[in-house]
MIDOSE-1310 file (N, C-alpha, C; in nm, 2 decimals, decimal comma, always signed):
residues 201
mgla	+8,85/-3,67/+17,22/+8,95/-3,68/+17,11/+8,89/-3,65/+16,98; +8,77/-3,70/+16,96/+8,70/-3,68/+16,83/+8,71/-3,80/+16,73; +8,81/-3,89/+16,75/+8,83/-4,01/+16,68/+8,86/-4,12/+16,78; +8,84/-4,25/+16,73/+8,86/-4,36/+16,82/+9,01/-4,37/+16,86
katl	+9,04/-4,36/+16,99/+9,18/-4,36/+17,04/+9,25/-4,48/+17,00; +9,18/-4,60/+17,01/+9,25/-4,73/+16,99/+9,31/-4,74/+16,85; +9,26/-4,67/+16,75/+9,30/-4,68/+16,62/+9,38/-4,56/+16,57; +9,41/-4,47/+16,65/+9,50/-4,35/+16,61/+9,64/-4,40/+16,58
pfgp	+9,69/-4,36/+16,47/+9,83/-4,40/+16,43/+9,93/-4,34/+16,53; +10,03/-4,42/+16,57/+10,14/-4,38/+16,65/+10,26/-4,44/+16,60; +10,33/-4,37/+16,51/+10,45/-4,42/+16,44/+10,40/-4,53/+16,35; +10,47/-4,65/+16,34/+10,43/-4,75/+16,25/+10,32/-4,84/+16,30
elml	+10,26/-4,81/+16,41/+10,15/-4,89/+16,46/+10,04/-4,81/+16,51; +9,93/-4,87/+16,55/+9,81/-4,80/+16,61/+9,82/-4,79/+16,76; +9,75/-4,70/+16,82/+9,77/-4,67/+16,96/+9,75/-4,80/+17,05; +9,64/-4,87/+17,02/+9,62/-4,99/+17,10/+9,73/-5,10/+17,08
qrvv	+9,77/-5,11/+16,95/+9,88/-5,21/+16,92/+10,00/-5,17/+17,00; +10,03/-5,04/+17,01/+10,15/-5,00/+17,08/+10,14/-5,03/+17,23; +10,03/-5,00/+17,29/+10,01/-5,02/+17,43/+10,02/-5,17/+17,46; +9,96/-5,26/+17,38/+9,97/-5,40/+17,40/+10,11/-5,45/+17,39
rlva	+10,18/-5,40/+17,29/+10,32/-5,44/+17,27/+10,41/-5,40/+17,40; +10,39/-5,28/+17,45/+10,46/-5,23/+17,56/+10,43/-5,31/+17,69; +10,30/-5,34/+17,71/+10,26/-5,42/+17,83/+10,31/-5,56/+17,82; +10,31/-5,61/+17,70/+10,36/-5,75/+17,67/+10,51/-5,77/+17,71
qevs	+10,58/-5,66/+17,72/+10,72/-5,68/+17,77/+10,73/-5,72/+17,91; +10,62/-5,71/+17,99/+10,62/-5,74/+18,13/+10,52/-5,85/+18,17; +10,41/-5,86/+18,10/+10,31/-5,96/+18,14/+10,26/-6,04/+18,03; +10,20/-6,16/+18,06/+10,14/-6,25/+17,97/+10,05/-6,34/+18,05
piav	+9,93/-6,37/+18,00/+9,87/-6,33/+17,87/+9,81/-6,19/+17,89; +9,76/-6,13/+17,78/+9,70/-6,00/+17,78/+9,56/-6,01/+17,73; +9,47/-5,95/+17,80/+9,33/-5,94/+17,76/+9,30/-5,79/+17,72; +9,23/-5,78/+17,60/+9,19/-5,65/+17,56/+9,04/-5,64/+17,58
vaap	+8,99/-5,55/+17,65/+8,84/-5,53/+17,67/+8,79/-5,43/+17,58; +8,68/-5,46/+17,51/+8,62/-5,36/+17,42/+8,47/-5,36/+17,45; +8,41/-5,25/+17,40/+8,26/-5,24/+17,41/+8,19/-5,34/+17,32; +8,07/-5,37/+17,34/+8,00/-5,46/+17,25/+8,00/-5,40/+17,11
gqel	+8,04/-5,48/+17,01/+8,04/-5,43/+16,87/+8,15/-5,34/+16,83; +8,24/-5,30/+16,93/+8,35/-5,22/+16,90/+8,45/-5,29/+16,81; +8,50/-5,22/+16,70/+8,60/-5,28/+16,61/+8,73/-5,25/+16,67; +8,82/-5,35/+16,66/+8,96/-5,34/+16,71/+9,05/-5,36/+16,60
pplp	+9,17/-5,30/+16,61/+9,27/-5,32/+16,51/+9,33/-5,46/+16,52; +9,40/-5,51/+16,42/+9,47/-5,64/+16,43/+9,56/-5,65/+16,56; +9,55/-5,75/+16,63/+9,63/-5,78/+16,75/+9,69/-5,91/+16,74; +9,80/-5,93/+16,82/+9,86/-6,07/+16,82/+9,76/-6,18/+16,85
aevi	+9,78/-6,29/+16,79/+9,69/-6,40/+16,80/+9,67/-6,45/+16,95; +9,77/-6,43/+17,03/+9,76/-6,47/+17,17/+9,68/-6,38/+17,26; +9,64/-6,26/+17,21/+9,57/-6,17/+17,29/+9,42/-6,21/+17,30; +9,37/-6,21/+17,43/+9,24/-6,25/+17,46/+9,15/-6,13/+17,44
vard	+9,04/-6,14/+17,37/+8,95/-6,02/+17,35/+8,82/-6,05/+17,44; +8,79/-5,96/+17,53/+8,67/-5,97/+17,61/+8,58/-5,85/+17,58; +8,46/-5,86/+17,61/+8,36/-5,75/+17,59/+8,29/-5,71/+17,71; +8,27/-5,58/+17,73/+8,18/-5,53/+17,84/+8,04/-5,59/+17,82
kreg	+7,98/-5,63/+17,93/+7,84/-5,68/+17,92/+7,75/-5,56/+17,90; +7,78/-5,45/+17,96/+7,70/-5,32/+17,95/+7,79/-5,21/+17,92; +7,75/-5,12/+17,83/+7,83/-5,00/+17,80/+7,80/-4,89/+17,89; +7,90/-4,80/+17,90/+7,88/-4,67/+17,98/+7,89/-4,69/+18,13
rgpl	+7,95/-4,80/+18,17/+7,95/-4,83/+18,32/+8,09/-4,80/+18,38; +8,18/-4,74/+18,30/+8,31/-4,70/+18,36/+8,41/-4,81/+18,37; +8,52/-4,78/+18,44/+8,63/-4,88/+18,45/+8,59/-5,01/+18,52; +8,50/-5,01/+18,61/+8,47/-5,14/+18,68/+8,41/-5,24/+18,59
egll	+8,33/-5,19/+18,49/+8,27/-5,29/+18,40/+8,38/-5,35/+18,31; +8,48/-5,27/+18,27/+8,59/-5,33/+18,19/+8,68/-5,42/+18,27; +8,70/-5,38/+18,40/+8,78/-5,46/+18,49/+8,72/-5,60/+18,51; +8,59/-5,60/+18,53/+8,52/-5,73/+18,55/+8,53/-5,82/+18,43
aglt	+8,52/-5,76/+18,31/+8,53/-5,84/+18,19/+8,67/-5,90/+18,17; +8,77/-5,81/+18,19/+8,91/-5,85/+18,18/+8,96/-5,95/+18,28; +8,93/-5,92/+18,41/+8,97/-6,01/+18,51/+8,90/-6,15/+18,50; +8,78/-6,15/+18,46/+8,71/-6,28/+18,44/+8,77/-6,36/+18,32
alap	+8,81/-6,29/+18,22/+8,88/-6,36/+18,10/+9,01/-6,41/+18,14; +9,08/-6,34/+18,23/+9,22/-6,38/+18,27/+9,23/-6,48/+18,38; +9,12/-6,49/+18,46/+9,12/-6,57/+18,58/+9,17/-6,71/+18,56; +9,14/-6,78/+18,44/+9,19/-6,92/+18,43/+9,34/-6,92/+18,40
hcda	+9,40/-6,81/+18,37/+9,54/-6,80/+18,33/+9,64/-6,74/+18,43; +9,59/-6,66/+18,52/+9,68/-6,59/+18,61/+9,60/-6,54/+18,73; +9,68/-6,51/+18,84/+9,61/-6,47/+18,96/+9,61/-6,32/+18,98; +9,67/-6,24/+18,89/+9,67/-6,10/+18,90/+9,70/-6,04/+18,76
ayat	+9,65/-5,92/+18,75/+9,66/-5,85/+18,62/+9,69/-5,70/+18,63; +9,77/-5,65/+18,55/+9,79/-5,51/+18,54/+9,69/-5,45/+18,44; +9,62/-5,35/+18,49/+9,51/-5,29/+18,40/+9,56/-5,15/+18,35; +9,54/-5,12/+18,22/+9,57/-5,00/+18,17/+9,46/-4,96/+18,07
scdv	+9,47/-4,84/+18,01/+9,38/-4,79/+17,91/+9,46/-4,79/+17,78; +9,39/-4,77/+17,67/+9,45/-4,78/+17,54/+9,52/-4,65/+17,50; +9,50/-4,54/+17,58/+9,55/-4,41/+17,53/+9,67/-4,36/+17,61; +9,76/-4,46/+17,64/+9,88/-4,42/+17,72/+10,00/-4,48/+17,63
plls	+10,03/-4,42/+17,52/+10,13/-4,47/+17,43/+10,27/-4,45/+17,48; +10,29/-4,37/+17,59/+10,42/-4,34/+17,65/+10,44/-4,43/+17,77; +10,35/-4,53/+17,79/+10,36/-4,62/+17,90/+10,50/-4,68/+17,91; +10,55/-4,69/+18,04/+10,68/-4,75/+18,07/+10,67/-4,89/+18,12
pafv	+10,73/-4,99/+18,05/+10,73/-5,12/+18,11/+10,78/-5,13/+18,25; +10,88/-5,05/+18,28/+10,94/-5,05/+18,42/+10,83/-5,01/+18,52; +10,74/-4,92/+18,48/+10,63/-4,88/+18,57/+10,54/-5,00/+18,60; +10,51/-5,08/+18,50/+10,43/-5,20/+18,51/+10,50/-5,30/+18,61
remi	+10,62/-5,32/+18,58/+10,70/-5,41/+18,67/+10,70/-5,36/+18,81; +10,72/-5,23/+18,84/+10,72/-5,18/+18,97/+10,59/-5,20/+19,04; +10,48/-5,17/+18,97/+10,34/-5,19/+19,03/+10,32/-5,33/+19,06; +10,36/-5,42/+18,98/+10,34/-5,57/+19,01/+10,42/-5,60/+19,14
srlg	+10,54/-5,55/+19,15/+10,62/-5,58/+19,27/+10,55/-5,52/+19,40; +10,47/-5,42/+19,39/+10,40/-5,36/+19,51/+10,28/-5,44/+19,55; +10,23/-5,53/+19,47/+10,11/-5,60/+19,51/+10,12/-5,68/+19,64; +10,23/-5,76/+19,65/+10,26/-5,84/+19,77/+10,14/-5,92/+19,80
ghei	+10,09/-5,91/+19,93/+9,98/-5,99/+19,97/+9,85/-5,92/+19,96; +9,85/-5,80/+19,89/+9,72/-5,73/+19,87/+9,64/-5,78/+19,76; +9,52/-5,73/+19,75/+9,43/-5,76/+19,64/+9,44/-5,66/+19,53; +9,49/-5,54/+19,56/+9,50/-5,44/+19,46/+9,63/-5,35/+19,50
avpa	+9,70/-5,31/+19,40/+9,80/-5,21/+19,41/+9,77/-5,10/+19,31; +9,75/-4,98/+19,36/+9,70/-4,87/+19,28/+9,79/-4,74/+19,30; +9,83/-4,67/+19,20/+9,90/-4,54/+19,22/+9,80/-4,44/+19,28; +9,85/-4,36/+19,37/+9,76/-4,26/+19,43/+9,84/-4,13/+19,45
hgqf	+9,76/-4,02/+19,42/+9,82/-3,89/+19,45/+9,72/-3,82/+19,54; +9,75/-3,82/+19,67/+9,65/-3,78/+19,77/+9,53/-3,87/+19,76; +9,41/-3,80/+19,74/+9,28/-3,88/+19,74/+9,25/-3,93/+19,60; +9,33/-3,89/+19,50/+9,31/-3,93/+19,36/+9,38/-4,06/+19,33
hhpl	+9,31/-4,15/+19,27/+9,37/-4,28/+19,23/+9,37/-4,30/+19,08; +9,46/-4,39/+19,04/+9,47/-4,42/+18,89/+9,43/-4,56/+18,87; +9,30/-4,59/+18,86/+9,25/-4,73/+18,85/+9,30/-4,80/+18,73; +9,34/-4,72/+18,62/+9,38/-4,79/+18,50/+9,53/-4,77/+18,48
aavy	+9,60/-4,79/+18,60/+9,75/-4,81/+18,60/+9,78/-4,89/+18,72; +9,69/-4,99/+18,75/+9,69/-5,06/+18,88/+9,70/-5,21/+18,85; +9,73/-5,28/+18,96/+9,73/-5,43/+18,96/+9,62/-5,49/+19,04; +9,55/-5,59/+18,99/+9,43/-5,64/+19,06/+9,44/-5,80/+19,06
rtsi	+9,41/-5,85/+19,17/+9,39/-6,00/+19,18/+9,27/-6,04/+19,10; +9,28/-6,14/+19,02/+9,16/-6,18/+18,94/+9,05/-6,23/+19,03; +9,08/-6,27/+19,15/+8,98/-6,32/+19,25/+8,89/-6,21/+19,29; +8,91/-6,09/+19,27/+8,82/-5,98/+19,32/+8,71/-5,95/+19,21
aami	+8,70/-6,03/+19,11/+8,60/-6,01/+19,01/+8,46/-6,02/+19,07; +8,44/-6,11/+19,17/+8,31/-6,12/+19,23/+8,28/-6,00/+19,31; +8,37/-5,94/+19,37/+8,35/-5,81/+19,45/+8,31/-5,70/+19,35; +8,38/-5,69/+19,24/+8,35/-5,59/+19,14/+8,20/-5,61/+19,09
aqll	+8,16/-5,74/+19,07/+8,03/-5,77/+19,02/+7,92/-5,72/+19,12; +7,95/-5,74/+19,25/+7,86/-5,69/+19,35/+7,85/-5,54/+19,35; +7,96/-5,47/+19,33/+7,95/-5,32/+19,33/+7,87/-5,27/+19,21; +7,90/-5,34/+19,09/+7,82/-5,30/+18,97/+7,67/-5,33/+18,99
aadq	+7,64/-5,44/+19,05/+7,50/-5,47/+19,07/+7,43/-5,37/+19,16; +7,51/-5,31/+19,25/+7,46/-5,20/+19,34/+7,47/-5,06/+19,29; +7,51/-5,05/+19,16/+7,54/-4,92/+19,09/+7,64/-4,84/+19,16; +7,73/-4,91/+19,23/+7,85/-4,83/+19,29/+7,96/-4,84/+19,19
lrpv	+7,96/-4,75/+19,10/+8,05/-4,75/+18,98/+8,19/-4,69/+19,00; +8,21/-4,62/+19,11/+8,34/-4,55/+19,12/+8,44/-4,65/+19,18; +8,56/-4,65/+19,11/+8,66/-4,74/+19,16/+8,70/-4,73/+19,30; +8,68/-4,61/+19,36/+8,72/-4,59/+19,50/+8,64/-4,68/+19,59
ylfd	+8,52/-4,72/+19,55/+8,44/-4,81/+19,64/+8,51/-4,94/+19,64; +8,58/-4,98/+19,53/+8,65/-5,11/+19,53/+8,77/-5,10/+19,62; +8,85/-4,98/+19,60/+8,97/-4,97/+19,68/+8,94/-4,97/+19,83; +8,83/-4,91/+19,87/+8,79/-4,90/+20,01/+8,75/-5,04/+20,06
raat	+8,70/-5,13/+19,98/+8,65/-5,26/+20,02/+8,76/-5,37/+20,02; +8,84/-5,36/+19,92/+8,95/-5,46/+19,90/+9,07/-5,43/+19,98; +9,16/-5,53/+20,00/+9,29/-5,50/+20,06/+9,38/-5,43/+19,96; +9,39/-5,30/+19,97/+9,45/-5,22/+19,87/+9,58/-5,15/+19,92
crvp	+9,68/-5,17/+19,84/+9,81/-5,10/+19,86/+9,81/-4,97/+19,77; +9,80/-4,85/+19,84/+9,80/-4,73/+19,76/+9,95/-4,68/+19,75; +10,00/-4,68/+19,63/+10,14/-4,64/+19,60/+10,15/-4,50/+19,57; +10,21/-4,41/+19,65/+10,23/-4,27/+19,61/+10,30/-4,26/+19,48
vsel	+10,24/-4,17/+19,39/+10,30/-4,16/+19,26/+10,44/-4,10/+19,27; +10,47/-4,03/+19,37/+10,61/-3,98/+19,39/+10,71/-4,09/+19,40; +10,67/-4,21/+19,45/+10,76/-4,32/+19,46/+10,78/-4,39/+19,33; +10,69/-4,37/+19,23/+10,70/-4,43/+19,10/+10,79/-4,35/+19,00
aavd	+10,82/-4,23/+19,04/+10,91/-4,15/+18,95/+11,05/-4,21/+18,94; +11,09/-4,29/+19,03/+11,22/-4,35/+19,02/+11,23/-4,44/+18,90; +11,12/-4,51/+18,86/+11,12/-4,60/+18,74/+11,06/-4,53/+18,62; +10,98/-4,42/+18,64/+10,92/-4,35/+18,53/+10,93/-4,21/+18,56
pgls	+11,05/-4,14/+18,53/+11,07/-4,01/+18,58/+10,97/-3,90/+18,54; +10,92/-3,92/+18,42/+10,82/-3,82/+18,38/+10,67/-3,86/+18,41; +10,66/-3,98/+18,48/+10,53/-4,04/+18,50/+10,45/-4,05/+18,38; +10,51/-4,08/+18,26/+10,44/-4,08/+18,13/+10,34/-4,19/+18,13
tlkn	+10,35/-4,29/+18,21/+10,25/-4,40/+18,21/+10,12/-4,35/+18,25; +10,11/-4,24/+18,33/+9,99/-4,18/+18,38/+9,93/-4,08/+18,29; +9,99/-4,05/+18,17/+9,95/-3,94/+18,08/+9,85/-4,00/+17,98; +9,72/-3,99/+18,01/+9,62/-4,02/+17,91/+9,61/-3,91/+17,81
lnhp	+9,58/-3,96/+17,68/+9,57/-3,86/+17,57/+9,42/-3,84/+17,56; +9,37/-3,72/+17,60/+9,23/-3,69/+17,60/+9,19/-3,59/+17,49; +9,28/-3,52/+17,44/+9,26/-3,41/+17,34/+9,36/-3,42/+17,23; +9,33/-3,37/+17,11/+9,42/-3,37/+17,00/+9,56/-3,32/+17,04
gdyf	+9,56/-3,21/+17,12/+9,69/-3,15/+17,17/+9,77/-3,25/+17,24; +9,71/-3,33/+17,33/+9,78/-3,44/+17,40/+9,84/-3,54/+17,30; +9,77/-3,57/+17,20/+9,81/-3,67/+17,10/+9,93/-3,62/+17,03; +9,92/-3,49/+16,98/+10,03/-3,44/+16,90/+10,16/-3,42/+16,99
aala	+10,14/-3,38/+17,12/+10,25/-3,37/+17,21/+10,32/-3,50/+17,24; +10,24/-3,61/+17,25/+10,30/-3,74/+17,27/+10,38/-3,79/+17,15; +10,33/-3,76/+17,03/+10,40/-3,79/+16,91/+10,53/-3,72/+16,90; +10,53/-3,59/+16,93/+10,65/-3,51/+16,93/+10,75/-3,56/+17,03
eegl	+10,70/-3,60/+17,15/+10,79/-3,65/+17,25/+10,87/-3,77/+17,21; +10,81/-3,85/+17,12/+10,87/-3,97/+17,07/+10,94/-3,95/+16,93; +10,94/-3,82/+16,89/+11,00/-3,79/+16,76/+10,93/-3,83/+16,64; +10,80/-3,84/+16,66/+10,71/-3,89/+16,55/+10,63/-3,78/+16,49
aadp	+10,60/-3,79/+16,36/+10,52/-3,69/+16,30/+10,37/-3,74/+16,29; +10,28/-3,64/+16,30/+10,14/-3,68/+16,29/+10,10/-3,70/+16,14; +10,02/-3,80/+16,12/+9,97/-3,82/+15,98/+9,88/-3,71/+15,94; +9,91/-3,64/+15,83/+9,84/-3,52/+15,79/+9,69/-3,55/+15,78
avar	+9,65/-3,66/+15,73/+9,51/-3,69/+15,71/+9,44/-3,71/+15,85; +9,51/-3,77/+15,94/+9,46/-3,78/+16,08/+9,45/-3,65/+16,15; +9,55/-3,56/+16,13/+9,54/-3,43/+16,19/+9,42/-3,35/+16,13; +9,40/-3,36/+16,00/+9,28/-3,29/+15,95/+9,15/-3,35/+16,00
alaa	+9,15/-3,48/+16,02/+9,02/-3,54/+16,07/+9,00/-3,50/+16,21; +9,11/-3,49/+16,29/+9,09/-3,45/+16,43/+9,04/-3,30/+16,44; +9,10/-3,22/+16,35/+9,06/-3,08/+16,35/+8,91/-3,07/+16,31; +8,87/-3,15/+16,21/+8,73/-3,14/+16,16/+8,64/-3,19/+16,27
srse	+8,68/-3,29/+16,34/+8,59/-3,35/+16,44/+8,57/-3,25/+16,56; +8,68/-3,17/+16,59/+8,67/-3,08/+16,69/+8,59/-2,96/+16,66; +8,59/-2,92/+16,53/+8,51/-2,80/+16,48/+8,36/-2,84/+16,48; +8,33/-2,96/+16,48/+8,19/-3,01/+16,47/+8,13/-3,01/+16,61
t	+8,21/-3,01/+16,71/+8,16/-3,03/+16,85/+8,14/-2,89/+16,92
């Protein structure tokens, strides 16, 4: 993207603030996982902030930190990333309903999974720690090991017709398109900064 996604403006709020607000319509409490030393925008006082123990270890490292922080408060958690401002609360609700007696419920499209649009039992933190210790960093190792309900994304279109919850914003074009979809204008200064950062890479 060129700029920190969590602090990109999205209407009257920043991207992370928006995602937290949308998820909070369905679940509580909420834990935000950040890298060591990463600055976060202001968040509601009830949000739990956890930190990765090691940087650059992918989704499993963040899941371990988040599930560990939430374990005293709940037995399952919906995991998402900060760059899905079009997230649908109905999608979150549907994924939670699919967990049942499983340890994980994850959207799947063929062999491709969406680990950051999934529901996890907090009790699998130990399993994640074992995978990280063995340098098995791919989420699919966790899905193959745990009792996992793979939910076809086609079945989720009933609650999220455009599957917007699965649309990560990875490039400035994605960001501008998401703003336009919500009828929002890009901040001119941010647009210039994004253009400048892209030209430097």
